[in-house]
C-alpha positions in Angstrom: -39.8 11.8 66.4 -42.3 10.9 63.7 -43.7 7.4 63.8 -43.4 4.5 61.4 -46.7 4.2 59.6 -48.1 0.7 59.3 -50.8 -0.4 56.8 -52.2 -3.9 57.0 -54.6 -5.8 54.9 -55.9 -7.5 58.0 -59.1 -9.5 57.7 -59.4 -8.6 54.0 -56.0 -10.1 53.3 -56.9 -13.2 55.2 -59.8 -13.8 52.9 -57.4 -14.5 50.0 -57.5 -18.3 50.5 -54.8 -20.2 48.7 -55.7 -23.8 49.9 -54.3 -26.3 52.3 -50.5 -26.5 52.3 -49.8 -23.4 50.2 -46.8 -21.4 51.5 -48.4 -18.0 50.9 -51.1 -18.4 53.5 -53.1 -16.2 55.8 -51.0 -17.2 58.8 -48.2 -15.1 57.4 -50.1 -11.9 58.3 -50.5 -13.1 61.9 -46.7 -13.6 62.1 -46.1 -10.1 60.6 -48.5 -8.6 63.1 -46.5 -10.2 65.9 -43.4 -8.7 64.5 -44.9 -5.3 64.3 -46.1 -5.5 67.9 -42.5 -6.3 69.0 -41.1 -3.4 67.0 -43.7 -1.1 68.6 -41.9 -1.7 71.9 -38.8 0.0 70.5 -40.2 2.6 68.1 -43.4 4.6 67.7 -45.8 2.9 65.3 -49.0 4.5 63.9 -51.5 2.4 62.1 -53.5 3.9 59.2 -56.1 2.3 57.0 -55.5 1.4 53.4 -58.0 1.5 50.6 -58.6 -0.4 47.4 -56.7 0.8 44.3 -58.9 2.1 41.5 -58.9 0.8 38.0 -57.2 4.0 36.8 -54.4 3.6 39.3 -53.9 -0.1 38.3 -53.9 0.8 34.6 -50.6 2.7 35.0 -48.9 -0.7 35.2 -51.5 -3.4 34.3 -53.2 -4.1 31.0 -57.0 -3.5 31.0 -57.7 -6.8 29.5 -55.7 -8.6 32.2 -57.5 -6.8 34.9 -60.9 -7.8 33.4 -59.8 -11.5 33.0 -58.3 -12.0 36.5 -61.2 -10.2 38.3 -63.8 -12.2 36.4 -61.9 -15.5 37.1 -62.0 -14.7 40.8 -65.6 -13.6 40.7 -66.5 -17.0 39.3 -64.9 -18.7 42.3 -61.2 -18.7 41.4 -59.0 -21.7 41.5 -55.5 -22.3 40.1 -54.1 -19.5 38.0 -51.0 -21.5 37.4 -49.1 -24.3 39.2 -48.1 -21.9 42.0 -50.8 -19.2 42.1 -54.2 -19.9 43.6 -57.1 -17.6 44.2 -60.5 -17.7 45.9 -63.6 -15.5 46.0 -62.0 -13.1 48.4 -58.7 -12.7 46.5 -59.7 -9.7 44.3 -60.7 -7.5 47.3 -57.4 -8.5 49.0 -55.4 -7.7 45.9 -57.1 -4.3 45.4 -56.4 -3.4 49.1 -52.8 -4.5 48.8 -52.2 -2.4 45.8 -54.0 0.7 47.1 -52.4 0.6 50.5 -49.0 1.7 49.1 -50.8 4.8 47.5 -52.2 5.7 50.9 -48.7 5.4 52.5 -47.4 7.8 49.8 -50.0 10.3 50.6 -49.5 10.0 54.3 -45.7 10.5 54.1 -46.2 13.5 51.8 -48.4 15.0 54.4 -45.7 14.6 57.0 -47.5 12.0 59.1 -44.6 9.6 59.5 -40.8 9.0 59.0 -41.3 5.9 56.9 -44.0 3.2 56.2 -44.4 -0.5 56.2 -47.1 -2.0 54.0 -48.0 -5.4 55.5 -50.3 -6.9 52.9 -51.0 -10.0 50.9 -51.1 -11.2 48.2 -47.5 -10.1 47.4 -46.8 -8.4 44.1 -43.3 -8.4 42.6 -43.8 -11.3 40.2 -47.0 -9.9 38.6 -46.2 -8.5 35.2 -48.4 -6.0 33.4 -50.6 -8.8 32.0 -49.8 -12.0 34.0 -50.4 -13.3 37.5 -47.7 -15.6 38.7 -45.5 -16.5 41.7 -48.3 -16.0 44.2 -48.8 -12.4 42.9 -51.9 -10.9 41.3 -51.2 -7.1 41.2 -47.8 -5.5 41.5 -48.2 -3.5 44.7 -44.8 -1.8 44.6 -45.1 -1.0 40.9 -48.5 0.7 41.4 -47.0 3.0 44.0 -43.9 3.6 41.9 -45.9 4.5 38.8 -48.0 7.0 40.7 -44.9 8.7 42.1 -43.2 8.7 38.7 -46.2 10.3 37.1 -46.0 13.0 39.7 -42.4 13.8 38.7 -40.5 11.8 41.3 -37.4 9.7 40.7 -38.2 6.3 42.2 -35.7 3.7 43.4 -37.1 0.2 44.0 -34.9 -2.1 46.1 -36.0 -5.7 46.0 -34.2 -8.0 48.4 -36.7 -10.9 48.2 -34.8 -14.1 47.5 -36.7 -14.5 44.2 -36.1 -12.1 41.4 -38.9 -9.6 40.9 -39.4 -10.3 37.2 -42.7 -8.4 37.1 -41.4 -5.2 38.5 -38.4 -5.4 36.2 -40.6 -6.0 33.2 -42.9 -3.1 34.0 -40.1 -0.5 34.4 -37.7 -2.0 31.9 -37.8 1.0 29.6 -38.7 3.7 32.1 -35.9 6.1 33.0 -37.9 7.5 36.0 -37.6 4.3 38.0 -34.4 2.4 39.0 -35.0 -1.2 39.8 -32.4 -3.1 41.9 -32.6 -6.8 42.9 -30.5 -9.1 45.0 -31.7 -12.7 44.8 -30.7 -16.3 45.0 -29.5 -18.0 41.9 -30.7 -20.2 40.3 -34.2 -19.8 41.7 -37.7 -19.1 40.4 -38.5 -17.4 38.1 -35.1 -17.8 36.3 -34.7 -14.1 35.5 -32.3 -11.5 37.0 -29.0 -12.0 35.3 -26.5 -9.1 35.6 -26.8 -8.6 31.8 -30.4 -7.6 32.2 -29.8 -3.9 32.6 -32.8 -2.1 31.0 -34.3 -1.1 27.6 -33.1 1.5 25.2 -34.7 4.4 27.0 -33.3 3.2 30.4 -30.1 1.3 29.5 -28.8 1.3 33.1 -32.2 1.4 34.9 -32.0 -2.2 36.1 -29.4 -3.7 38.5 -29.4 -7.4 39.2 -27.1 -9.1 41.6 -27.7 -12.9 41.7 -26.2 -14.6 44.8 -25.2 -18.2 45.2 -26.8 -20.7 47.6 -25.4 -20.2 51.1 -24.6 -16.5 50.7 -24.7 -14.7 54.0 -25.8 -11.2 54.8 -22.4 -9.7 54.5 -22.4 -10.6 50.8 -25.7 -8.9 50.3 -24.5 -5.8 52.2 -21.3 -5.7 50.0 -23.4 -6.0 46.9 -25.4 -3.0 47.9 -22.3 -1.0 48.9 -20.1 -1.9 46.0 -22.4 -2.5 43.0 -25.7 -0.7 43.9 -24.6 2.4 45.7 -22.7 4.1 42.8 -25.7 3.6 40.5 -28.1 5.0 43.2 -25.8 8.0 43.6 -26.0 8.8 39.9 -29.7 8.2 39.7 -30.5 10.5 42.7 -33.8 9.0 43.9 -36.4 11.2 45.6 -38.3 8.2 46.9 -37.3 4.6 47.8 -39.7 1.7 47.8 -38.6 -1.7 49.1 -39.9 -5.0 48.0 -39.2 -6.5 51.5 -39.3 -10.2 51.0 -37.9 -12.1 54.0 -37.4 -15.5 52.3 -33.6 -14.9 52.1 -33.7 -15.9 55.8 -31.8 -19.0 56.5 -34.9 -20.7 57.9 -37.1 -20.2 54.9 -38.3 -23.4 53.2 -38.3 -22.0 49.6 -34.8 -20.8 49.3 -31.2 -21.4 50.2 -29.6 -18.1 51.4 -28.4 -17.8 54.9 -29.5 -14.3 56.0 -30.9 -13.4 59.5 -33.2 -10.8 60.8 -30.2 -8.7 61.7 -29.2 -8.6 58.0 -32.6 -7.1 57.1 -32.1 -4.5 59.8 -28.7 -3.6 58.3 -30.1 -3.3 54.8 -33.0 -1.2 56.0 -30.6 1.2 57.6 -28.6 1.4 54.4 -31.6 2.0 52.3 -32.8 4.8 54.5 -29.6 6.7 53.7 -30.5 6.7 50.0 -33.7 8.6 50.4 -34.8 12.1 51.6 -36.4 12.0 55.1 -39.9 10.6 55.1 -39.6 9.0 51.6 -39.2 5.3 52.3 -41.9 2.6 52.1 -41.3 -1.1 52.6 -43.8 -3.6 51.0 -44.1 -7.1 52.3 -43.3 -9.7 49.6 -42.2 -13.2 50.4 -41.2 -15.0 53.6 -42.7 -18.4 54.5 -41.2 -19.6 57.8 -43.5 -17.9 60.3 -40.9 -17.5 63.0 -38.4 -16.0 60.6 -41.1 -13.8 59.2 -41.9 -12.4 62.6 -38.3 -11.8 63.5 -37.5 -10.1 60.2 -40.6 -7.9 60.3 -39.7 -6.8 63.9 -36.1 -6.0 62.9 -37.2 -4.1 59.7 -39.9 -2.0 61.3 -37.6 -1.1 64.1 -34.9 -0.1 61.6 -37.5 2.0 59.7 -38.0 3.8 63.0 -34.3 4.5 63.5 -33.6 1.7 66.0 -31.4 -1.4 65.5 -33.4 -4.0 67.5 -33.0 -7.6 66.1 -33.3 -10.9 67.8 -30.4 -12.2 65.6 -27.0 -10.8 64.7 -26.0 -10.2 61.1 -24.5 -13.2 59.3 -21.1 -13.5 57.5 -18.7 -16.0 56.0 -20.8 -17.5 53.3 -19.9 -17.8 49.6 -20.3 -15.1 46.9 -18.2 -12.3 48.0 -15.6 -13.1 45.4 -18.2 -13.1 42.7 -19.3 -9.5 43.0 -16.5 -8.0 40.9 -17.5 -10.3 38.1 -21.1 -9.4 38.4 -20.3 -5.7 38.3 -18.2 -6.2 35.2 -20.9 -8.2 33.4 -23.4 -5.5 34.1 -21.1 -2.7 32.9 -20.3 -4.6 29.7 -24.1 -5.1 29.0 -24.8 -1.4 29.6 -22.0 -0.4 27.2 -23.6 -2.6 24.5 -27.0 -1.1 24.9 
């Protein structure tokens, strides 16, 4: 059986210093590494090295002026980009490696080196728009990989189960029929986007699927959202690759959100997502997740599931609110698509 490929930003990622008390901190990578080591007891894991993304690769999704401004700001010593996003002298190297590692994973899977991949990098990416750093994110890692795949003629599904809506990814592919963007997220939470009525631009009127979930929603609600709302759209789209913005801040222990998921829920969702892609065409990218214990458990469960094994320290969760809201969310989305 082919292994799960793991790419980590390692020491380079740790040099992205965000300051004392910041939730997106270097210790997150250590927790993720512990999770990968646990998963490796259940499935075969092969580590491969990433590389920095080139300016040309970044330019598929990011404005040239923005790249110049943010890199110059970091080269001058960094500081606060906004109220949430901080950078240091090591942040640009970390961001380039994070963005380029997904491209390496694509090439390795194309070559038949693995059955799936997990890209364990920081800073995260899904809030970064084409011209703005925000929400702890500098470069949109999953978007860089998706754009490269789309340019090569692939049909790319991006699944974003981070508890915060991936406004940057949505914005980048808003009018791109080659990419289907799907997000489940807590509502109302930062950044305030992700309503069901946000369904895509005129060239891709059904290319965005948003499922906002209420505080306290458990994993069974998320699973039902994927099965009842998302699956029919995915079937019509027919993806040839699936990329996952795998944020683990929907976990019930996370300090920045209020959903009630467990590591077992992430394992369940990973198994479902695998069924939507051809063999060897799934890559998960680390996004959020700020309780270190929950991050370790969720990483272990997700990597094990990527390897074909259900091995979670926690059972899936159920019984929370939101199940009765899904039909209304689906209706609001359908009405918005019809009006486009």
